[in-house]
Structure formats: C-alpha cells, structure tokens
C-alpha positions as CSV (number, residue, x, y, z in Angstrom):
1,M,-39.7,26.9,-32.8
2,F,-38.0,30.1,-31.5
3,Q,-37.2,28.5,-28.2
4,L,-35.7,25.4,-29.9
5,K,-33.4,27.6,-32.0
6,T,-32.4,29.5,-28.9
7,V,-31.5,26.3,-27.2
8,L,-29.5,25.0,-30.1
9,T,-27.6,28.2,-30.3
10,L,-26.7,28.0,-26.7
11,V,-25.6,24.4,-27.0
12,A,-23.4,25.3,-30.0
13,T,-21.9,28.2,-28.1
14,A,-21.3,26.0,-25.1
15,A,-19.6,23.4,-27.2
16,L,-17.1,26.0,-28.4
17,A,-16.6,27.5,-25.0
18,A,-16.0,24.1,-23.5
19,C,-12.6,24.2,-25.1
20,T,-11.6,26.4,-22.1
21,T,-10.3,24.4,-19.2
22,L,-9.2,26.4,-16.2
23,G,-6.4,25.4,-13.9
24,P,-2.9,24.1,-14.6
25,N,-2.4,20.9,-16.5
26,Y,-0.6,18.1,-14.6
27,Q,3.0,17.6,-15.4
28,A,5.0,14.9,-13.5
29,P,7.9,16.5,-11.6
30,A,11.5,15.5,-12.1
31,A,12.6,12.6,-9.9
32,N,16.1,14.2,-9.4
33,A,17.6,10.7,-8.7
34,P,21.4,10.3,-8.5
35,V,23.4,8.5,-11.1
36,A,24.1,5.5,-8.8
37,Y,23.5,4.3,-5.2
38,R,25.9,5.2,-2.5
39,A,26.3,1.5,-1.5
40,A,27.9,-0.9,-4.0
41,A,25.1,-2.6,-6.0
42,P,25.7,-5.9,-7.7
43,A,26.2,-5.6,-11.4
44,A,24.2,-8.7,-12.0
45,G,21.6,-10.7,-10.2
46,A,18.1,-12.0,-10.2
47,E,15.3,-9.8,-11.7
48,L,12.3,-9.3,-9.4
49,Q,9.0,-10.6,-10.8
50,R,5.6,-9.9,-9.5
51,D,5.5,-13.1,-7.3
52,W,9.2,-12.7,-6.5
53,W,9.3,-15.2,-3.7
54,L,8.9,-18.1,-6.1
55,M,12.5,-17.7,-7.2
56,F,13.7,-19.2,-3.8
57,G,11.9,-22.5,-4.4
58,D,10.7,-22.8,-0.8
59,A,7.3,-24.5,-0.6
60,Q,6.5,-23.3,2.9
61,L,7.3,-19.7,2.0
62,N,5.1,-20.0,-1.1
63,A,2.2,-21.3,1.0
64,L,2.6,-18.5,3.6
65,E,2.6,-15.9,0.8
66,A,-0.5,-17.4,-0.8
67,Q,-2.2,-17.4,2.6
68,A,-1.3,-13.8,3.3
69,L,-2.5,-12.6,-0.1
70,Q,-5.8,-14.4,0.4
71,A,-6.6,-13.6,4.1
72,S,-4.7,-10.4,5.0
73,P,-7.0,-7.7,6.4
74,T,-4.6,-5.1,5.2
75,L,-5.1,-6.1,1.5
76,A,-8.9,-6.5,2.1
77,A,-9.0,-2.9,3.3
78,A,-6.9,-1.7,0.3
79,A,-9.3,-3.5,-2.0
80,A,-12.3,-1.8,-0.4
81,R,-10.6,1.6,-0.8
82,I,-10.3,0.8,-4.6
83,E,-14.0,0.0,-4.8
84,R,-14.9,3.2,-3.0
85,A,-12.7,5.3,-5.3
86,R,-14.2,3.5,-8.3
87,A,-17.7,4.4,-7.1
88,V,-16.7,8.1,-6.6
89,F,-15.2,8.1,-10.1
90,G,-18.4,6.6,-11.6
91,A,-20.6,9.2,-9.8
92,T,-18.4,12.0,-11.0
93,K,-18.3,10.8,-14.5
94,A,-22.1,10.9,-14.6
95,D,-22.0,14.7,-14.3
96,Q,-20.8,14.9,-17.9
97,L,-24.1,13.5,-19.1
98,P,-27.6,15.1,-19.0
99,R,-29.9,14.0,-16.2
100,V,-33.3,12.8,-17.2
101,D,-36.2,12.2,-14.8
102,V,-39.7,10.9,-15.5
103,G,-42.7,11.0,-13.2
104,A,-46.4,10.6,-13.0
105,N,-49.0,11.9,-10.6
106,A,-52.7,11.6,-9.8
107,G,-54.8,13.2,-7.2
108,G,-57.7,15.4,-6.1
109,L,-57.6,19.2,-6.2
110,R,-59.6,21.9,-4.4
111,T,-58.5,25.5,-4.1
112,S,-59.2,27.6,-1.0
113,A,-62.1,30.1,-0.9
114,K,-60.3,32.2,1.7
115,A,-56.8,32.6,0.2
116,T,-55.5,36.0,-0.9
117,T,-55.0,34.7,-4.4
118,T,-58.5,33.3,-4.8
119,P,-60.3,34.9,-7.8
120,V,-63.6,36.6,-7.1
121,L,-66.5,36.7,-9.6
122,Q,-69.5,39.0,-8.9
123,G,-68.5,39.1,-5.2
124,H,-68.2,35.4,-4.8
125,P,-64.9,33.5,-4.5
126,V,-64.2,31.1,-7.4
127,V,-63.2,27.6,-6.1
128,F,-61.7,24.9,-8.4
129,E,-62.3,21.3,-7.5
130,G,-61.7,18.1,-9.4
131,E,-59.1,15.4,-10.2
132,T,-55.8,15.9,-11.9
133,F,-53.6,13.5,-13.8
134,G,-50.0,14.2,-15.0
135,L,-47.2,12.6,-16.9
136,S,-43.9,14.4,-17.2
137,A,-40.2,14.1,-18.1
138,S,-37.5,16.6,-17.2
139,I,-33.9,17.0,-18.3
140,G,-31.0,19.0,-16.9
141,W,-27.5,19.4,-18.2
142,E,-24.6,21.6,-17.0
143,I,-22.6,23.1,-19.8
144,D,-19.0,22.7,-18.8
145,L,-17.9,26.2,-19.9
146,W,-14.8,26.3,-17.8
147,G,-13.8,22.6,-17.5
148,R,-15.0,22.2,-13.9
149,V,-16.7,18.8,-14.6
150,K,-13.7,17.8,-16.7
151,R,-11.3,18.6,-13.8
152,Q,-13.6,16.7,-11.4
153,N,-13.4,13.6,-13.6
154,E,-9.6,14.1,-13.8
155,A,-9.3,14.3,-10.0
156,A,-11.5,11.3,-9.5
157,Q,-9.6,9.2,-12.0
158,A,-6.3,10.2,-10.3
159,Q,-7.7,9.2,-6.9
160,L,-8.8,5.9,-8.3
161,D,-5.3,5.4,-9.6
162,A,-3.8,6.3,-6.2
163,S,-6.1,3.8,-4.5
164,T,-5.0,1.1,-6.9
165,L,-1.4,1.9,-6.4
166,D,-1.9,2.0,-2.6
167,A,-3.1,-1.6,-2.8
168,A,-0.1,-2.5,-4.9
169,A,2.2,-0.9,-2.3
170,A,0.4,-2.8,0.4
171,R,1.0,-6.1,-1.4
172,V,4.7,-5.4,-1.8
173,A,5.1,-4.5,1.9
174,L,3.0,-7.5,3.0
175,T,4.9,-10.1,0.9
176,A,8.3,-8.7,1.9
177,D,7.3,-8.7,5.6
178,V,6.1,-12.3,5.4
179,A,9.3,-13.4,3.8
180,A,11.4,-11.5,6.4
181,A,9.6,-13.1,9.3
182,Y,9.8,-16.6,7.7
183,W,13.5,-16.3,7.1
184,Q,14.0,-15.1,10.7
185,W,12.2,-18.2,11.9
186,R,14.4,-20.4,9.8
187,A,17.5,-18.6,11.1
188,L,16.3,-19.2,14.6
189,A,16.1,-22.9,13.9
190,D,19.7,-22.9,12.8
191,E,20.7,-20.9,15.8
192,A,18.8,-23.3,18.1
193,A,20.7,-26.3,16.7
194,A,24.1,-24.5,17.0
195,L,23.2,-23.3,20.5
196,Q,22.2,-26.8,21.6
197,R,25.6,-28.2,20.4
198,L,27.3,-25.4,22.4
199,R,25.3,-26.2,25.5
200,D,26.1,-29.9,25.2
201,S,29.8,-29.1,24.9
202,R,29.5,-26.9,28.0
203,A,27.8,-29.7,29.9
204,K,30.6,-32.1,29.1
205,A,33.2,-29.6,30.1
206,F,31.4,-29.1,33.4
207,Q,31.4,-32.9,34.0
208,V,35.1,-33.0,33.4
209,A,35.8,-30.0,35.6
210,Q,33.7,-31.5,38.4
211,T,35.6,-34.8,38.2
212,R,38.9,-33.0,38.3
213,F,37.8,-30.8,41.2
214,D,36.6,-33.9,43.1
215,A,40.1,-35.5,42.5
216,G,41.8,-32.3,43.8
217,S,43.5,-31.5,40.5
218,S,41.6,-28.2,39.8
219,T,40.6,-25.2,41.8
220,T,37.2,-23.9,42.8
221,Q,37.7,-21.0,40.4
222,D,38.1,-23.3,37.4
223,L,35.0,-25.3,38.4
224,E,32.8,-22.2,38.9
225,R,34.0,-20.7,35.6
226,V,32.8,-23.7,33.7
227,R,29.6,-23.8,35.7
228,A,28.9,-20.2,34.8
229,E,29.5,-20.9,31.1
230,L,27.0,-23.8,31.3
231,A,24.5,-21.6,33.0
232,A,24.8,-19.0,30.3
233,A,24.3,-21.6,27.6
234,D,21.2,-22.9,29.5
235,A,19.8,-19.4,29.7
236,D,20.2,-18.9,25.9
237,V,18.6,-22.2,25.2
238,A,15.7,-21.4,27.5
239,D,15.2,-18.0,25.8
240,L,14.9,-19.5,22.3
241,P,11.3,-20.6,22.6
242,R,10.2,-17.1,23.5
243,R,12.0,-15.6,20.4
244,Q,10.6,-18.3,18.2
245,A,7.1,-17.8,19.5
246,L,7.2,-14.0,18.8
247,V,8.3,-14.7,15.2
248,M,5.5,-17.3,14.8
249,N,3.0,-14.8,16.1
250,Q,4.2,-12.2,13.6
251,I,3.9,-14.7,10.7
252,A,0.4,-15.6,11.9
253,A,-0.8,-12.0,12.0
254,L,0.7,-11.2,8.6
255,T,-1.0,-14.2,7.0
256,G,-4.4,-13.4,8.6
257,Q,-4.7,-16.3,11.0
258,A,-4.5,-17.1,14.7
259,A,-1.1,-18.1,16.0
260,A,-2.5,-21.4,17.3
261,E,-3.6,-22.3,13.7
262,L,-0.1,-21.8,12.2
263,K,1.9,-24.9,11.6
264,L,5.5,-24.8,10.2
265,Q,7.9,-27.6,9.6
266,A,11.4,-26.9,10.9
267,T,14.0,-26.8,8.2
268,Y,17.7,-26.2,8.8
269,S,20.8,-24.9,7.0
270,L,19.5,-21.6,5.6
271,P,21.7,-21.0,2.6
272,A,23.2,-17.7,1.5
273,P,20.7,-15.4,-0.2
274,P,21.0,-14.9,-4.0
275,Q,22.0,-11.5,-5.4
276,I,19.2,-9.3,-6.6
277,R,19.8,-6.7,-9.3
278,A,19.2,-3.3,-7.8
279,G,19.3,-1.4,-11.1
280,L,19.6,2.4,-11.3
281,P,18.1,5.0,-8.9
282,S,16.2,6.5,-11.8
283,E,14.3,3.2,-12.3
284,L,12.7,3.5,-8.8
285,L,9.9,5.6,-10.2
286,Q,8.8,2.7,-12.4
287,R,9.5,0.0,-9.8
288,R,7.9,1.3,-6.7
289,P,4.1,1.7,-6.5
290,D,4.2,4.0,-3.6
291,L,6.1,6.6,-5.7
292,A,3.6,6.2,-8.5
293,Q,0.8,6.6,-5.9
294,S,2.4,9.8,-4.7
295,L,2.4,11.2,-8.2
296,A,-1.3,10.2,-8.7
297,Q,-2.1,12.2,-5.5
298,L,-0.2,15.2,-6.9
299,H,-2.2,14.8,-10.1
300,A,-5.5,14.8,-8.2
301,A,-4.4,17.9,-6.2
302,T,-3.5,19.7,-9.4
303,A,-6.9,19.0,-10.9
304,Q,-8.6,20.4,-7.8
305,V,-7.0,23.8,-8.6
306,G,-9.1,24.0,-11.9
307,I,-12.3,23.1,-10.0
308,A,-11.6,25.9,-7.5
309,E,-10.9,28.4,-10.3
310,A,-14.1,27.6,-12.1
311,A,-16.1,28.7,-9.0
312,F,-15.2,32.3,-9.9
313,Y,-17.1,32.1,-13.2
314,P,-20.7,31.7,-14.1
315,S,-22.3,28.3,-14.6
316,I,-25.0,27.6,-17.2
317,R,-27.5,24.8,-17.0
318,L,-29.9,23.8,-19.7
319,T,-33.2,22.6,-18.2
320,G,-36.4,21.5,-19.7
321,S,-39.5,19.5,-19.0
322,F,-42.2,18.0,-21.2
323,G,-45.4,16.3,-20.2
324,Y,-49.2,16.1,-20.1
325,S,-51.7,17.3,-17.5
326,S,-55.4,16.7,-17.6
327,E,-58.5,16.3,-15.3
328,D,-59.5,13.3,-17.3
329,L,-57.3,10.3,-17.4
330,G,-58.7,9.3,-20.8
331,S,-57.6,12.5,-22.5
332,L,-54.2,12.7,-20.7
333,I,-52.1,11.8,-23.8
334,S,-53.5,14.4,-26.1
335,A,-52.4,17.6,-27.8
336,P,-54.5,20.0,-25.7
337,A,-53.1,18.4,-22.5
338,R,-49.5,18.9,-23.5
339,L,-47.2,21.2,-21.6
340,Y,-43.4,22.0,-21.7
341,N,-40.9,24.4,-20.3
342,I,-37.3,24.7,-21.7
343,G,-34.5,27.3,-21.3
344,P,-31.2,28.0,-19.8
345,S,-30.4,29.1,-16.2
346,I,-27.3,31.1,-15.4
347,S,-25.7,31.4,-12.0
348,L,-22.9,34.0,-11.3
349,P,-21.2,34.4,-8.0
350,L,-21.3,38.0,-6.8
351,F,-20.5,37.8,-3.1
352,E,-19.5,34.8,-1.1
353,G,-17.4,36.2,1.7
354,G,-14.0,35.2,0.2
355,R,-14.9,31.5,0.3
356,N,-13.9,30.8,-3.3
357,K,-10.6,32.7,-2.8
358,A,-9.8,30.7,0.3
359,N,-10.7,27.4,-1.5
360,L,-8.4,28.3,-4.4
361,A,-5.6,29.1,-2.0
362,G,-6.2,25.8,-0.2
363,T,-6.0,23.8,-3.4
364,K,-2.8,25.4,-4.4
365,A,-1.3,24.7,-1.0
366,S,-2.4,21.0,-1.4
367,V,-0.4,20.9,-4.7
368,D,2.7,22.2,-2.9
369,E,2.1,19.7,-0.1
370,S,1.7,16.8,-2.5
371,L,4.9,17.8,-4.4
372,A,6.9,18.0,-1.2
373,A,5.5,14.6,-0.1
374,F,6.6,13.0,-3.4
375,R,10.1,14.4,-3.1
376,G,10.3,13.2,0.5
377,R,9.1,9.8,-0.5
378,M,11.6,9.6,-3.3
379,L,14.4,10.5,-0.9
380,Q,13.1,7.8,1.5
381,A,13.0,5.3,-1.3
382,L,16.6,6.0,-2.2
383,R,17.7,5.7,1.4
384,E,15.9,2.4,1.8
385,V,17.7,0.9,-1.2
386,D,21.1,2.2,0.0
387,D,20.4,0.9,3.5
388,A,19.6,-2.6,2.3
389,L,22.6,-2.7,0.0
390,A,24.9,-1.5,2.7
391,E,23.5,-4.0,5.1
392,L,24.0,-6.9,2.6
393,Q,27.5,-5.7,1.8
394,G,28.5,-5.3,5.5
395,R,27.0,-8.6,6.5
396,A,28.7,-10.4,3.7
397,T,32.1,-9.1,4.9
398,V,31.4,-10.2,8.5
399,V,30.3,-13.7,7.3
400,E,33.5,-14.0,5.3
401,A,35.5,-13.2,8.5
402,Q,33.5,-15.6,10.6
403,N,34.0,-18.4,8.1
404,R,37.8,-17.8,8.4
405,T,37.4,-18.0,12.1
406,L,35.4,-21.2,11.9
407,A,38.0,-22.8,9.6
408,S,40.9,-21.8,11.9
409,S,39.1,-22.8,15.1
410,G,38.1,-26.1,13.5
411,Q,41.7,-26.9,12.8
412,A,42.6,-26.0,16.4
413,L,39.9,-28.4,17.6
414,S,41.3,-31.2,15.4
415,V,44.7,-30.7,16.9
416,A,43.2,-30.7,20.4
417,K,41.4,-34.0,19.7
418,S,44.5,-35.5,18.2
419,R,46.6,-34.6,21.3
420,Y,43.8,-35.9,23.6
421,D,43.8,-39.2,21.7
422,K,47.6,-39.5,22.4
423,G,47.1,-38.6,26.1
424,A,48.9,-35.3,25.8
425,V,46.0,-33.1,27.1
426,S,42.8,-33.7,29.1
427,Y,39.3,-33.7,27.7
428,L,38.8,-30.3,29.3
429,D,41.3,-28.9,26.7
430,V,39.1,-30.4,24.0
431,T,36.0,-28.8,25.2
432,E,37.8,-25.5,25.5
433,A,38.9,-25.9,21.9
434,E,35.2,-26.4,21.0
435,R,34.2,-23.1,22.4
436,T,35.2,-20.9,19.5
437,P,33.9,-23.0,16.6
438,L,30.5,-23.7,18.3
439,A,30.1,-20.0,19.2
440,T,31.0,-19.1,15.6
441,E,28.4,-21.5,14.2
442,R,25.8,-19.7,16.3
443,A,27.0,-16.3,15.1
444,L,26.9,-17.4,11.5
445,A,23.3,-18.6,11.9
446,Q,22.4,-15.1,13.2
447,L,24.3,-13.4,10.4
448,R,22.6,-15.6,7.8
449,G,19.2,-14.5,9.2
450,A,20.4,-10.8,9.1
451,Q,21.4,-11.3,5.4
452,W,18.0,-12.7,4.5
453,A,16.3,-9.9,6.4
454,A,18.3,-7.4,4.4
455,T,17.3,-9.3,1.2
456,A,13.6,-8.8,2.2
457,Q,14.3,-5.2,2.9
458,L,15.9,-4.8,-0.6
459,V,13.0,-6.5,-2.2
460,K,10.6,-4.0,-0.5
461,A,12.8,-1.0,-1.3
462,L,12.9,-2.0,-5.0
463,G,9.1,-2.3,-5.3
464,G,8.8,-6.1,-5.1
465,G,8.5,-6.7,-8.8
466,W,5.6,-4.3,-9.3
467,G,7.4,-2.7,-12.2
468,A,7.8,-6.0,-13.9
469,K,4.0,-6.4,-13.6
470,V,3.4,-3.1,-15.2
471,E,5.7,-3.9,-18.2
472,A,4.0,-7.2,-18.7
473,Q,0.6,-5.5,-18.9
474,G,1.9,-2.8,-21.2
475,G,3.3,-5.5,-23.6
C-alpha cells in the first residue's frame, strides 16, 4: 500500500509539472508583402478554383490533366512522403501513452555447483534443479515533465502538414506545366498553318520569278532573292515537326506515359487567354501551398528547440511489472506465486561532452534557416506573379501592334490584287504584298502561345486554386 501511495503521489506531481513546456512557442512570421504588385494586375477576372483548367472548356486539356493526376510519378512520390510522415506522427504520438507488454515463459532450471555465488551447506554446494513457469505484465510510462514528448508530437504534426502541403504544391506545378505544354502544342499547330501558307506564297513567287527570268525580264539577283526566301520558308516548315515532337514528349512525360502512347487531335485558332484575378500580394500566403509548407517546416524546427532544451533536464519514468512464477504449472495462478515490482526511475544528464549544448545550437540555427527560407520563398513568389503579369501585359501590347500591322498589310494586299486584276502590276507584286500579312500571322501565332504560357505561369504563381480548396473545406 505504501508503494501504491508513492506512485500516486508521483503521478499527481508529474501532472502538475507537465504544465511546463520548454522551448519557444511557434508564431507565424510577418509576410511583409507589398501593398500591390509592380506590374499592372487586372482589377477583375476569373477566380481560380481547385481544378482551374476546367474554366477553359477544352476537352483534350481536361483529359490530359486527369491523366497526369492519376499517373504522374511526381504525385505518387509526394503521396508516399505523406504516408511516411503520417507513420512517423503515429509512432511519435504513441509516446504519450504508457507501454504495456505481456509475456509467458516455461523451461527447465539448474544452477551451477561451481559458480562463485553457489550456496554451500555443510561443505557441499547447493544445486537447484526443476521446472519454472511464469506469466507477467509490465508497464512503462515517461512523465513528460518538460514537454519533450509534447514538442515531439508538435514537430511530427508540423512535418505531416509540410508533407501534405508539398503534395499540394506538386499538384499545382504539375497541372500548370501540363497546361503550358498543351497550349504550346496548340500554338505550334497555328504557327504551322500560317507557315505553310507563307511557304506556298513563296513557292508561287518563285515560279513567277523563274518565268520572268526565263523571259529575260528580270535579273539573276531577283531570282536568287526569291529562291532564298523560299528556302528559308522550307527550312522553317521542316523544323516544325522537331519542335512539335519535343512538346509532345514533354506532355507525355508530365502525364506519366510514353510519347508513343500519346495521341492528340490537332485544333487550330488558339483564342486569347481570359484574364485571371491576381488579387493582392498579402493573399499569396493563403493561395500558395509552398509558402504554407515553408511555414510548417519553420513550425517543426521551432518545436525541435524545445526537445533539445529538455535534454538538459532529468527524465522520470514510471515502471512496473506484475505476474506469477511457479515450479508447478497447476499452481501458477495463485497468491503465493504472485510477484510484482513498481517504482520510478530518474535519469539526470551530468556529463555528455557538450552534445546537448551542440544539439540546442543546431536546432536554433535550423529555426533561423527555416525563417530565411520562408522569406526567400515569399520574395520568389512575389517575383513570379510580377513576372507573369509583366509578361501578359507586354505580350498584349505587342499583339495589339501586330494586329494593326496585319490590318494595314491586309489592305495593302487587297490593293495589290485589285491592281493585278486590272493588269497594272505583275503577280510577283501580289506575292510581295503577301509577305507581311503572312509573316504577321505566324508572329501572332507565336505571341498567342507566349500569352498562354504566361497564363500558365500566373496560375502557378498564384497557387493554382489551392486557396479556394482550403476555403471550401473550412466552410
């Protein structure tokens, strides 16, 4: 009874002492975001949802995104990291509870007649021989006096959060990369059509130039100039399959399949991308999972400081065992065969060669490193949004200028055709007038692809709708 009271007293004392948790409590640092982005952001636009690509209504893009989410090795690896972190968290959480073990044993026993500890009776060694049977249960529990176990759980939970956010960031990056590659492929299809029209025009111009040269009405210089332009167009047409194959290979890799298995239906006339609301820089922390992941890693590093500080203080464990031991199996479960052992054990570090001090310094340095990493990632996030907005704004200005060029050159081509119909100019003048509008069509196809690439960049920079997912869950 005395021992039981002692144990209960220790437990009560430990419960009061457990209110002490060493180490700093985590506090999220200030984001220090500017009031607005440097580049002009549209005041209105589409709001990104979790499956943001659905807003474009492109069945092929939807199918590619679904394939990527299902088969991407990158996402599979991220999911495995979540399961590993969840397992670590489960194992760490178990340290809060007592550990109970049960066991049973049976065997023969004979003591040595020659051992130093062998008892001697009347000059003869006493040897014990017989069978033994045992049944026991043991319990062990660390009293978390200084919050070490609590901080371990806190760190493990933060690491689990970081792994989950890492997977979310991987999803955002993957879906944006798939869309960017797909839109590049579509832009190449438009460019190929414009380039083929340009090449056909150059071929007709060469035929006219050759006829005029054969008739003696043009010089060798005129013929070779047109021949060179046709050769340049032929080279561009010949290079397109290589460029298209590289984009197809990229799409296949992103969607987790071999390039030979990927089949896409060519579609033309890529439209202008819709405007996407960028919001305020201060919203990035809620919109980007990689920033939230960086904060979770900072949280885990902060909790590690408390674990390192607890190593300087004594640890107390309550241990106990209860069971039965008998030479006769029939009388094993009986009062005379009962045995038990219960009591606390205390461990106090006295000399460890500066190990605990070094560990504490290392954990504090990890906090500083994680804080610097967060600030660096925040600056990078702001830059990525600004870059995408500047790219969209700049490309839109160039597209507007190219559209004016296309309109003016189209009118010039109409005049040249009208004069050709009246016999005022030769067909070579018509093909010369086609040069600018056809080249402008190709340039516009390339610019449209650049605009969509910048749109994918902006989607990724804004977090790809991850924030909308969090709000939906919170509601």
